[in-house]
N, C-alpha and C positions, 0 to 999 in steps of 0.2 A: 517271514510271515506276510501275507497279502493285507493291505490295509482294510480295516473292517467298517462295515455300515450296519449297525445294529438297530436301526429304526425304520419305520415304515414312511418313506417320503410322501407317499400319497395321502397320509393321514394328517400331515402337518397342518394343512389349512382348516381341517375340521377340529383338531384339538386345540389349535391356537388361534381360533377366530378372535379378533379384537373386540367383538361385542359378545359379552357374556351371555345375553339372552338368546344369541343364535346357537351356542354350543349345545349339543344334545345332552339330555339329562345324565346319561351314564358317563359320558366324557367329562362332563362338568364336575360330577362327584368325584371322579378318578383324579382330577387335577386340582380339586379344591385344597387350598392351603389356609389354615386359620388366619383371618384378617386381624391385624393389630389396629387398635384404635384408642382414641381418648373419649371419655364421657364428660360432657359439660353441662352446667346448670341451665335452668330455663330462663335465666334473667336475660334482659335485652343486651347487656354489656358483659362480656366474659374477660376477665382479667388475667387468666392463665390458660394453659393448654388443656387443663383438666386432669382427671385421673385415668390411669391405665385401665383398659377395658377389653374384654374378650368376647367373641361372638356367641359363645354358649351363654354367658350371663346376659348379653343383650337379648337373646332369643327368649330367655326365661322372663326377663323384665318386660319385654314387649308383649308377650302372650299371657302373662299371669295377671290376676286381679280383675276387678269388675269396672274399674274406672276407664274412662276414654283414654287413649294413648295417641299422641301425636309427636312423632320423632323425625326431625330432619337428619339426613345422613350427608354430612358435609365433606367436602374434599375437592381438590383440583382435578382437572381432567386426567383420567388414567389411574387414579388412586385406588379403584376398586368399589366405587359406589354401586355400579350395576351388578358386579359380582356378589356384593353382600345382599342386595335386593333379591337376586336370584337364589342365593343360598337360603334366605329366609323363606321364600316360596317353597323351596324344596324340603325344608325342615318343619315347617309349621303344620300341625295336625289339622287336616281339613275338615274333621268331623265337627258339626254344629257350627261351622263357619263358611261364610261366602268370602273366598279369597280372590281378589282381583289383582293380577299383575299387569300393569300398564307399561308396555314397552316403549322405548324411545323412538324406534322407527315406525311411527304411526302418525295420523293426523287427528285434528280435533273431533271431526265427525265420528270417526271410528272410536275414539276414546269415550265420547258420550254414549254411543250405542253400546259399547262394551259395559259401561256401568249400568245401563238399562236392561241388558240381556237377562233373559228368563224371568223378568218381573211381569206379572199378570195383570195388575191393576189397570183399568181403562186410562187412568192419568198417565201411566208410563207409555202406553201405546200412543196417546196423544203427543207426547213429547218425542217419541221415536219418529212419528209421521212428520212432526214440525222440522226435526233435523234433516230427515231424508228429503223432504220437499225443499228446504232451503238450500242445500248444497248437494242434492241428490246425485244426479248424473251430469252435472255441469262439467264442461271442460276446463283446462287450466286457463285458457284465454278468456273464457267467460268468468271464471273466478277472479282473474285479475281485474276485469271490467267492473264487476260487482263491488269488489273491495275498493277499488279506486273511487267509485261513486260514493261508497259509504264513508271513505275518508273525506272526500270533498264536502259531503253534507255535514260530518262531524266537526270539521274545522270552521265551518261557516256560521252564519247567523242562526241557523236552525239546530245547531248543536246544543249539547247539554252544558250550557255556560251560564254563569251568574254574571250578567253584563256589568252590574254595579261593581263587581270586585276586580274587573279587568284593568290592566295597566294600559297606558296610551299604546304601547307597542303591540300588546295582545289585541286591543281594539282594531288597530291597523290591519294586523294579520287576519283577524276574523272577517273583516270586510273585503280585504284584497287578495289574500293567498288563494281563495278558491278560483280566482280567475286563472292562476298559473296551472291549476289542475284541470279546468274545463277546456282551455284553449286547445284547438286541434294541432296547433304548432308544437305543443309540448307533449301530446299524447305519446308519440313514439318514445320519448325519453322516459316517460313514467312506466311504459309497458316493455321496455327492453329486457332481453333475456338476462337472467341473473340479477336483475335490478331488485331493489327492496320490495317492490310491490309483488314481483314474480316470486321471490322467496316467501313472502307472507301468504300468498295464494296457495303455494305448494304445502305450506305448513297446515293450512286449513283443510284442503280437500286432497292434496296429492301425497306422494311418498315422501315423508319427511326425512330428507337426506342430510347426511353430515352431523357431526357432533357439535352441540351448542354449549358455550360455557356461560353465555349471557342472552338476554332477550334480543330478538331481531328488532331493531329499531332504526329509524331514519338518522342519517349523519348528514354533514354538510356536503360531503361528497355525493350524496344521493340527490341533492337539488340540482335541477337543470339550469345552472347559471353560466354555462360555457357554450351556449348556442351561436352558431355562425349564421343562422337563418332567423334571427329574432325579428326582422322586418316583416315576416310572414304573420306574426302574431297580432292579436287585436290590440287596440290602444290600451285597454285595461291591463291586459297581460304584460305588454311592454312597460307600463308604469311600475307595476310591482317588481317585474324583473330588474329594472334598472335601479330601484331602490335596494333590492337584495344584493345586486353586484357591487354597489358602492358602500355597502355597510356590513362588515363582518359580524358585528354584534347582532345586527338584525337576522343574519343568517342563523346564528346560534339560537336566537329566540324563536325563529320559524321552526327549526328542527324540534325544539322542546314543545312547541304548540301542537305540531303534527303528532309526536309521540304520546302526548297526553291524551289524545283522541283515538289512539289505535285500539285500545281494548273495546271502546264503544263500537267502532267500525267493525271489529271481527265478531264480537258477540252478536251485533245486528245481522251479520251474514248468516249466523247459526240459528236466528230466530230465537235467541235466548238472552234474557236479561239476568242481571245479578240476582234478582229476587226469584227467578226461575230456577237457578242452580241450587239456591238454599232450599227452595220448595221441593226440588227433585230428591236432593239428599235426605231431607226430612222425611219425605213420604217413603223412600227406600228403606230407611231405618224402622219406620213404623211398621212396614210390611214384614221386614225380617224379624222384628221384635215379636210379631205375632206368631212366627214360626220358631221362635226361640233360637235365631241364628244370629251369629256375630259377624259384623262386616269388617274385613281387612282389606285396606287398600296399599298395594306395594307399587310405587310409582318410580320407575327407573331414572327418569330425568324430568325434573319439574318444568324445565324450559319448553318441553313439548306442549304445555298447557298455555302457553302465551295467548292472551286474548280472553281467556276464562281463568287465568291462574288466581288472580286476587278474588274473583267472585268465587271460585272453588275453594279457596282458603277460607273465605267467610263461611262456606258450607261445611267444610271439614271441621272447623273449630266450633260450630254451632252446638251449644249445650243449653238451649232455652235461657231461662233466667237463673241458671245455676250459679253464676258469679255475682249476682245481685245480692245486696244485704238483705232485702225483703223479698221472699218467695211467696207467691200465692198458692193457694191449693190447686188452682188450674195449672200452674207452672209445674208443680209436682207430678200432677197426673200426666202432663204431657211428656215429661222426662221419663216416666216409667214406660210410656209407650214406645220410646225410642230404643233401638237395639244398641248394644255397646259397639263402638267403632275404634278400630286401631289403624293408624296411618303412618306409614314409613315412606319418606320421599327423598330421592337422591337430588342433590342440589350443590352447585358450586359455592363456595364460600362468599364470593363476591355477589352472587345473585341473592343469596339468603340475607345479606346485610341490607337489601332494598326493602325487606319486609318492614311494615310498620311495628312500632313497639306493641300496639295491641295484639298483633299476631305473635310476636316473640314472647309475650307474656303467657300465652295460652298453650304453648307447647309443653310436653311432659319433660323432656330433656333432649339433648342433641348429642351426637357423636360425630367426631371428626376423624378422617382418615389421613389427614396430612401429618404423617409421623416420620421421625428421623431415625437415627441409628440407636437411639435410646430404646425404642420399641422394636426396631428391626436391625439387629446386629448382622454381621456377615453370614453367620451360619443360617439365619432365616432365609436369606437369599438363595443359599445353596439348597435348603429343603424345599422352598418354593419351586425352584428349578427342577429338582429331582422328580417331583410329581409329574411334570409335563413329559420329562425324559422317559419316565417309566410308562406313562400312557402311550407314548409313541412306540415303544418296544413291545408292548403287550397287545396280542391279538383282540380286535374290538369285540368279538363275540365273547371272549373271556371277560372283558370289562363290562359288558352288558349283563352277563349272568351274575357278576359280583354285585352290580348295582341293584338287580332285582331281588336279591336276597335281603329282605328287610331286617331279619334278625342278625345279620353279620355286621358286626361293629368294628371289625378289623379293617385296616387299610388295604388297598389293592396290593397283591403279592408282587414282589420285585421280579421283573423279568429277567434280571441278572442271575437269578438262581439257576437258570437253565443253560447258562453260557459257559463254555469250557475254559474261557480266559478270565473268568470272574476274579480270581485272586490276584493275578498279575495286574489286570486292568484297574482294580480297585486300589491296589497298592500304588500303582503309577498315577492315576488320574484322580483318585479320591472317591469316597462314597458317603452317602448320608442315608441312614436307616436302611442299609443294605442295597441302596439304589446307586449305581455307578454314575459318575458325572461326565464320562466320556461322550463327546470329544473335548469337553471342558475339563478344567480342574477348579478347584475352589477359588484360586487366584484369578483364573481367567474370567469367571462369572463376575466377580467384583470389579476387576479392572475394565472389562468391556462395558459393563453397566456405567461405571463412572465416565468413561471416555465417550460412550455413545449417547449419554443423556445430559450429563452436567446437572443432574437433579440434586438438590439438597435432600429432599424427602424422598422416601421409597415410593416408586411408581410401578406397580405390577405391569400395567399395560406396556409401558416402555421397555421393561425388562423382557417381556414376551416378544414384542415386535422388533425391538432393535437389536436384541441379542440372541435369544433362543431361536425364534422363527427365522430371523435373518440368516443365521448360519446353517441351521438344519435344513432349510429349504434350498439355500443357494449354493452350498458347498458340499453337497453330497457326492457329486461327480468328481470334484478335485480331491476329495478324500479317498475315493475309490482309485483314482489314478495316482495316488501318492504325491499330490501336489498341494497338500495342505499342511500348514496355514500358507496362504498365498500372499503375495505383495498387495494385492487388491484388498484383502481382508485387513491387513495392517493399515492401509491408507483409509479405509472406511472408519477405523477407529482412532483416527488422528495421527496415523504414523508419520505424516509430513510435518506436523507441527507440535505434537505431544510425545516427546521421547523421553524416556527415563535413562536409557543408556547414554552415556557420554559419547561424544564423537570419536575419542580415542578407542573406546570399547567397540563401537561400530567398525572402525577400520581394522580392529583386531580380528573381528569375525571375518571381515572381507579378506584379510590376509590368510587366515586359517582355512576357510572354506569359501573361496570365491564362487564356486558353482552353486551352492546352496544358501548364499549369503542372505538374500532377501527373506527366505522362509525361516531361516535360523534367527535372524533379527526379530521377525514377527513372533516367533514362538517364545523367545526370552522376554520380549517386551510385554506380550499379552498373557503369558501363562506363568510368569514370575514377578517377583518385585525386586529382582537382583539388579545390582548396578555392575556386576562383572560378567564375563563370558563364562557360561556354565554349560555342563552337559546335563542331561535328563535321565530319568529312570529308563532302563533299556527298553521296557515295553513302549514307552512313548516314542523312542527312536524308530522302533519297529512300526508302531501304528502309523506314524506319519512319514514313514520312509525317508527318514533324515539320519545320516550316519553320525555316530558320535565323534567328538574330537580327540577323545582318548586321554588328554593330558589336562583336562579341566575338572574342577570341583563339580560334583553332581548335585543338581537341585532335586530335593525329594519333598514330597508332600509331608506336612506336619504330622498328619495322621499316621503315616507310614512309620515315621521315626518314633512316634510316641508309643507305638505298639511294642517297641523293643524294650524289654524290661531292663536289660543289663547292657546295652550298647547302642550303637548307631549304625543304620544301614549305610553301606559303602559299596560303590560299584567296583567290581574287579574285571577289567578288560583283559580276557585271556588270550585274545588274538584280534586280528583286525576286524572280524565280523562277529566274534562271540564274546559274550560277557555274561556275568552272573552277579547275583546279589549275595553278599556276605555281611556278617556282623563285625563291627569293629571292637576289639577288645576294650573293656572298661578302663583298663589302666593307660591306654593310649588315647582315650577319648578327649581328655583335656588338651593333649599335644595337638590333636587334629583341630580342635576348635581354635586354638591359638594360631595354628598355621592358616586356617581358613580366614580368620580375622585379619591376619597379616596380609594375606594375598589380596583380600577384598577391600582393604582399607582405601578409602577414597582419597584422591588427590587433594580434595578440597578441604580435609580436616584441618590442616594447619593454616589455611588462608583465612584472612578476615571475612567477616560475613558479606561485606560489600563486594569483595573479589569473588567469593563463592557465587554470588548472584550473577556477576559478569559471565563466569564460566557457564553457568546454567542457561543464561540467555543465549550464549553463542551455541549451545547444544540444540536449543530450540530453533535458532536461526538455521543451523545446518540442516534441519529437517523441514524447512519451509516457513518457519515463523518469521516475525518481523523484528526489527531493531528499532527501539525507541530513539528519540533525538539525543537524549542523555547517553545512552549506550553507544550510539554511533559516534558521538563526539569523543568519548572515552577511548574507543578503539582507534579513532583517528589520531589522537594524541600519542598513543603508544606506537602505532604503525609508522607515523610520520618520523618520529625520533629514530626508530629502528632502521627504516630505509635510509635516512640521512647518515647514520652511523655505518651502515652496511656498504654504501657505495664508496669506492675509492675515487673520489673527485679528481685528484690530481692525475691518477692513472688515465681516467676517461677524459681528461683535459676539459672539464666542465666547471664553470664557476657557479657553484650552488647558490651563493649569495645573490648573484644576479638574477637568477630565476625566481628566487623568493621575493626580492625587493621589487621586482616588476609584476608580481602577482601571478606569475605563470606556474609556480609550484608552491602549494601551500597545503594546509591541512584540509582545506575545502576541495582540494583535487582528488581526495579519496572518498569514493561513494561505495555504499553497500546495497546490494540487491535487497529489495523489500524493507529498506529503512523507512521509517514512518514519515519523514519529511524529505522530499527530494529537492536538493539545492540546484538552482539553475547556475550553470558554469559559464564563465565568459569564453568568448570565442578565443581559441589559441591556448586556453589553459591546459596544462598537463593533466591527464586523467588516469586514475587508477580505479577501474570499476571492478569490484570484487563481488562474486568470483569472476575470474577472467573467462572461464568456460562454464558451461551449464553444469557439467558433471564434476566441477571442482568445489562445490560449495562446502562439503564436509572437510575436504583438505584445507580449504581457507580457514574454516572455524578452528581446526586443529592448529594451524599456524598461529592464528590470533590468540588462542588459548596458551600456546607455548610462550608467546611473547608476554603474556600477563604473568605466567609463572616465573619467567626469567627476570622480569622487571622486579618481582617480589623477592625472589631468592638470590638474585645476583649471579646466579651460576645454573648450570644444567644437571646437577647432580642429584636432583629430586627424584622421586619415584616416577619411572617411565619418562624421565627427562631426555633420555637418548632418543625416544621416539618423537618427542615433540622437537627435539633439535634436528632431527632428520627432516621433519616436515617444514620446519622454519627455514632451514638452509636451503632446502629445494625451492621453496615458493619465494623466499626473499630474493634469491638469485633470478628467478624468473620475473618477479614484479620489478626489480631494479633494472633488469635488461630492457623491460617494456618502457620504464620511465626514461632511461637513457636514450633509447631510440626516439621517444617523443621529444626530448630535449633537443635532439639532432634534426628531428623532422616534426615540426610543430603541427599538431592536429587541427585541421580547419574543417569547414563544412564539407567540401567536395573532395579535398586532397590534402596531403601532408605538405608542409612548407618548410624548406630548409633556408633559413636567413643568412647562413654564412657566406655562400656565393654572392648573394646580393650585397652584403656588407663589404666583402672584398673588392667587388666591382667598383662600389663608390669610393672606398678608401684609396684604391690604386689610382683612380682618376683624379681624385682630389690632390693626392700627392704629386701626380704629374702636372696638373694645372697650377698648383701652389708653387711650383719651382722647387720642391724638396728633393726631386730625383736628380742627383748628379751624374750618375752612370746609367746611361740609357740602355738598361738590360733588365731582364726578370729579377736578377740578383740585386740589382740597384734599387728597383722598386720595392722588393721585399725587405731590403735592409732599412728603408726609411718609412715604411707604411704606417708605423704607429709613432713616429717622431713628431714633435710639436711643428706646426706650420702656422705662419701668420700671413696676412693678406698682403702681397707685394704691392708697392706703389708704383705707378707708371702708366704710360699710355697703353690702354687696352680698349677693345670694343665694348660697348655697353652690355652686349650679350654674354661675353666672357665674364665681365665683372659681376653681372647678376647671378649667373650660374655658379660661379666660384664662391660668392658670398654665401649663397644657400648651402653649398656643401660644407663650408667651413663653419657655418652656424650650428649644423647638426652633427659635425664630425665627432666630437667627444662621445655623444650618445651612441652613434653608429660603431665606433671604435669599441665601446663597451660590449656591444653585441657580438663583435668578432672575437674579442678577447674572452668572452664567456664560453666560447667553444674552442679556444686555442691555447689557453694559458695554464700554466702550472703555478698555483698560489701557495705560498708558504707563510708560516707565522700564525700567531693567535688571532690577529685582526682579520686575516684572510682578505685583505684589501690590496695587497701589493703583488703585482705580477712579477714572478721570478724568471719565467722562462715561457717563450712562445714557440709552437711548433711552426718552424719556418717552412718546413717541407710542404705543408698544406697550402700555405700562401704561395710559394713558388709554383707549385703545380697548377694553381688557378691562374695566376698572373701570366704565365707563359702562353696560356691558351686564351686570354682575354681578347675579345674582339668587340671593338666599339659599335660595330654595325650589327652585332648580334649578342647583346648583353642579356644577362639572366632575367627571365620574365618574373616580375613580382606576382603575388596571389591577387585574385579578385576580391577576396575578403579583406576587410580592414581589421587589423589587431592592434590594440592600444599600445603594446610594447614595441611595435615595429612600425608605427604610423610614420615616423620621421624617415626611417629607412626606406620604406615603400615609396614615400613622397620624393625622395631624392633619386631613387631608382627610376621611377616614372619620368622625372625630369630629364635624366641623362638619356634614357632610351629615346625620348622625343626630341632633344635638342643638342646632345653633345656632338654629333658629327657636324651639324650645322654651325654650331659655335666654333668648332675647330676651323672649319673652312673659312668662315667670316674672319676670324682672327688671322689666319694664315694670308688671306687676300689683303688684309689692311696692312700687314707688315710688308708685303710685296710692293704695295704702293709707296710705302715709306722708302724702300730701296730705290725706286724709280725717281723720286724727289731728290734723294741724295745724289744720284748720278747726274741729274740735271743741274743741281747746285754746284757739285765739286768736279764734275767731269769724270772721265773714266779713271783718272788717278785717284779719286776720292781722297785727295790730300787736303786735310783740314788745316795743317800747319801753314802752308803757303797762303791760304786765304786769310788765316788769322793775322799774318804779317802785313798784308795789304790793308786790312781793316784797321790795324793799329796805326799805320801811316796816315790814312784818311782821318782817323780820330785826332791825330796831332795837328793836322792842318786845320781841321774844323775848330780845334780849341784856340789855335793861335789866330785865326780870322774871326773869332767870335760867331762862328756859324753852327756851332755844336748844339744839337737838340738831343735831349735824353740824359740819362745818368751815366757819367763817364766811368764809374767804378763797375756798374752793371755791364757796360759794353766791354770793359776790359776782362770781366769775369767770363763773359760769353766767348770772347776770343780764346781765353785761356782753356775753356772746355773743349773748343775745336781742336786745339793743340793736343790735348791730353787724350782724347777718345780716339779709338782705332775704328774709324768709320768703315774702312774697307773690310775689316774682320766680321763686323756685325752684318754687313750686306752679304758677305759670303755665306754666313751661317743661315741667314734667311733664305737665300737662293737655294741652298742645299735642301732646305725643307721640301722643295718640289718633289723630291724623290721619296719622301716619308709619308706614312698613312697611319691612321688608327692611334693606337696608344703611343707608338714611337713619335708620331707628329705632336701628340699632346705633351709628351716629355720635353721635346725639343722647344716647342712654343713656350711651355711653362718655365724652362731655365734660360730663356733669352735674357740678355743684359738689358732688361726693359728700362732700368734707371738711366743707363747710358743713352739709350734711344731717346727717352724723354728729355735728358739733359741736352742733347745735340739738337733736338727738335725746338727746344725752348731757347737755346743759344741763337739759332738761326732767326728765330722770330725777333729777338731783341736787336740783332745786327740789322736785319732788313727795316726795322722800325727806325733806327738810327740813320741809315742812309737815305731813306725816304724823307724823313723830317729835315735832315741837313740840306738836301737837294732843294726842297721848297724854300728854305731860308735864303739860299744863294739867289734863287730866281726872284724872290721878293725884293732883295736888296738891289738888283739890277734895274728893276722897274723904278724903284725910288730914285736912283742916281741919274737916270735919263732926264729927269725934269730939272737938273741943277746947272746953273750957268758956269760953274767952275770947271771948265772943260778939262783943264789939266789934271786937276784932282780926279775927275771922272775917269780919265784914261788910265791914271795909275791904279785906281781901284778895279777898273775892268780887267786889267792885266793880272791883278791878284786873283780875282774871281775866276778867271780863265784857268789859272793854275789849279785852283781848288776843284773846278769842274773836270779838269783832266785827270786829277787823282781820283775823284769819285767814279769817273767813267771806267778808270782802270780797276777800281774796286768792284764795280758791277760786272765787268767783264769776267771777273773770276767766278761769278756765280752762273 
């Protein structure tokens, strides 16, 4: 069957015009649905919503009796005030009555002329001329200027003010605010397009556009207090401008002061005063009374009367001295001369509350159209919609003939009577009073209205505009092409954020019918209230060109099932493309019901209310909704635990605790798209942004829901648990892989950063310089990389000592970074390293090049600050430090050769020094600590100076890490001991020589020549020994 289009699309805009007074009379009557309302008393304060009231009773009460009737029709925008006014005008018997219908889309000039129309008294002609003359053929620009001048006059000293009663602020405004209106610098601001003065001028003389819920009045935003060219204004204007800009309270008082004078400015523009309007209405009623004619005023929207509204109210409620306790004979005679008057005016509730109590007490009663489901149950929405659908299906000529038949009290005949598909269509889509609801059904009308309006009270205009007209006007072509309902329709009615179907149900639809997934989802969501995947009546599948799924429960209209006296309708699919309707036997009805309830049982039934809410929030989030902070944190807690449990940390050789302790992996690492508060993540922090891909939002929600269920049930054996397990396993694996990758490649601003090579560089060089490496090979370095190292004492260059001290200072921290990526940790505490992957270390060390070390990142990351600092230092200094240390030790070898000769025999030197020491002691020429000198000579005997010199000399052939290892493992203590010993011996020889020389000088002045000669010989022997000792150096 080809998809059907059974309405006239060209008629949609005529039948469903949002302004009731624009709809032609026959179409209006064809679509009219009885309006529900409440009747309230005439007291100023109403304490309840009133009694239920219907339009027929209202019509009778409004038109019967001889007393004057004044009835406000209250309701928010779109509730049907204009429609009710139009219906009253259509139904009121015009015989013996002057019925004036004042539409909203008009201006004040036309309203007054409309009231004066067809009245012959010269007084009325005088008023007509005054109005025509005042605003006759002036342009909009002229009207703005006149109104602007009137406002300036009204707010100034010559306005209608009682100066004695004004406050200080009002006196200030009266004297100074006119300067702001008159100054040429401010004129462009006052006259700007769509400004408040422009809107009011259009209201008076132009085409009153747009619907109003309140009076047009000045606001603070209308004050020109943000000018950049204020220096062009006069001194007086600048003064009041500066006062306004600096004082918000004064701005509010200025707005109130202007608005208080608006009515005076507008009525002056019309050349009418408040007494003029009272006089006009009084004279009209006198003339009509003479003709025995009753006056009825039906005002669609009272806001169109702004400027004369309060004056007109005075005129409308005028009843002479009727309400005075004492009535004169003249008063009674005057009353008798006035015709009876009935007034019904549409007004928003907020606008009505502005009326003074004197007005509120003079009304007869009031009706309110702000009604809820108590007066407008779902079936009323269906009947209301059916009238419009029927009018669109019926030829307009037929509607016009029906409307002209005054004696015909029956409703318009249903156009469905002539349709060959009427039975199947009504059974599938539903019907009301014989009028089919296609392409809607009862649920669709209710659901689309709730989703499209979010209104608590019934609003006819919104139902027409946002549901009926929207679909019938915009989706005729998709229906004909078999592409209805479309994804765009679903999105329009909140499909991205307001979803009833759970994510698991949506994924089931996608699995069963990936081709028509979007359309089927829209159909189930908008045409049913089901929570499971269902099929529809065969006719719906045909009409919307949507194949059935064949193995699903069938959603049927309640009306269709209720028509079955002994059973329930069931779809029997006889083949892939054919199906029929049959009745289910009564004896199996209960079994079917139980089966349906079992299959449609929600997963949430057994969950606590708080967890049910979490599941529903995730459903909404999956369709574009947001996550509150509390829901986001709840999901972080669950997911963080699940991920930590899922990852085999030892297999990945990653120390989870290190990443957590250093703030790189935490619950804050998990972020959800559209979460209400976005947390700023630290640089280098591991990130899990969900969903990972744009098209995975629903899958992500399913995974999170599965984790909630599993946490509650502690197993996966719950209903549909296998499906949740499948998603959870798939995405946990994917997310954990992403996290592991980030832990190996830390995310930074510009690129990922792997800290392991950097750490291994630092640790290897530290081990080499620290002398920990005994076997100068990659294996030897690998073996001792994580062993303890202490700072060796001994003679080193200052550059070597400074660099090594820095490396050892941060070594433990850097070691933990490397072990976080290399180790297997066992035990409950998970602090003890059981095994390290040496292959990774070996592969890195064997290729380590001191001239080309791993580059650290430009970004600074807190957890890696010390590592990056050490790495930077090594890259800049290590080669220079190695060369400096190597040259220093070469110089030492040269000194040793100079001191000990080519033989580098420390023992021989030690023997000679000991002989000299004995002579010095015996001759009393010893200078220095004898024991210290003896220890120094012992050191020279014990140390293999030649071996040390050979090792240092061999370093000339070494480079890079090999040189660093060799330098690091030098017997630096031996070198230091030898150097110190030589220093002691040199000091001893130097001081002893000086002693001998001093003694010779002293003895030369003694007369005991013989004694002198003896002493000289002894000294000579000592000097010979000393000379012999020095020759050894």
